[in-house]
C-alpha positions as CSV (number, residue, x, y, z in Angstrom):
1,M,66.0,-37.7,-31.6
2,N,66.6,-34.2,-30.4
3,D,67.6,-33.1,-33.9
4,L,64.3,-34.4,-35.3
5,S,62.2,-32.5,-32.8
6,S,64.1,-29.3,-33.4
7,L,63.5,-29.6,-37.1
8,K,59.8,-30.0,-36.5
9,D,59.8,-26.9,-34.3
10,L,61.7,-25.0,-36.9
11,S,59.3,-26.0,-39.7
12,R,56.3,-25.0,-37.4
13,L,58.0,-21.6,-36.9
14,E,58.7,-21.2,-40.6
15,F,55.0,-22.1,-41.4
16,A,53.8,-19.6,-38.8
17,G,56.2,-16.9,-40.1
18,R,55.0,-17.5,-43.7
19,R,51.4,-17.3,-42.6
20,C,52.1,-14.0,-40.7
21,V,53.9,-12.5,-43.7
22,R,51.1,-13.5,-46.0
23,A,48.4,-12.0,-43.7
24,I,50.4,-8.7,-43.4
25,A,50.9,-8.5,-47.2
26,T,47.2,-9.1,-47.7
27,A,46.3,-6.4,-45.2
28,V,48.7,-3.9,-46.8
29,M,47.4,-4.6,-50.3
30,L,43.8,-4.1,-49.1
31,L,44.7,-0.8,-47.5
32,L,46.7,0.5,-50.4
33,F,44.7,-0.7,-53.4
34,P,41.1,-1.5,-52.2
35,A,39.3,-0.5,-55.4
36,H,41.6,-2.6,-57.6
37,L,41.5,-5.7,-55.5
38,L,37.8,-5.6,-54.9
39,A,37.0,-4.9,-58.5
40,Q,35.1,-1.7,-57.7
41,A,35.0,1.5,-59.6
42,A,36.7,4.4,-57.9
43,P,34.3,6.8,-56.2
44,P,33.6,10.1,-57.9
45,A,35.9,12.9,-56.9
46,T,34.3,15.1,-54.3
47,P,34.6,18.9,-54.7
48,T,37.2,20.5,-52.4
49,V,35.7,22.4,-49.5
50,T,37.4,25.6,-48.4
51,V,37.1,27.1,-44.9
52,G,35.2,30.3,-45.2
53,R,36.3,31.8,-41.9
54,N,39.6,32.6,-40.2
55,L,40.5,30.0,-37.6
56,T,43.4,31.9,-36.0
57,L,41.6,32.4,-32.7
58,E,40.7,28.7,-32.4
59,Y,44.3,27.7,-33.1
60,I,45.6,30.1,-30.5
61,I,43.1,28.7,-27.9
62,V,44.2,25.1,-28.7
63,V,47.9,26.0,-28.4
64,V,47.4,27.8,-25.1
65,M,45.4,24.9,-23.7
66,I,48.0,22.4,-24.7
67,G,50.7,24.6,-23.2
68,L,48.8,24.8,-19.9
69,A,48.3,21.1,-19.9
70,L,52.0,20.4,-20.4
71,F,52.8,23.0,-17.6
72,A,50.4,21.2,-15.2
73,V,51.9,17.8,-15.9
74,C,55.6,18.7,-16.1
75,R,55.9,21.3,-13.2
76,G,57.8,20.2,-10.2
77,S,56.0,19.2,-7.1
78,R,56.4,21.1,-3.8
79,R,56.6,17.9,-1.8
80,N,59.9,17.1,0.0
């Protein structure tokens, strides 16, 4: 009797595993090939946009702010 119930549990787990694998495979296919699976034409290519200004100052500000945030979080406390 115990062997029969364990076989039923195993078949339920196998079924649930197959369902999970099937759902993951479907999600991956929809993410990788949406135009092919949904029978839609690919959207027209958009022209590339180039940045017209120098962003060096903004990058420096971001790096400094991240550094200050890390310093504030990681510094040792003065409590004893």
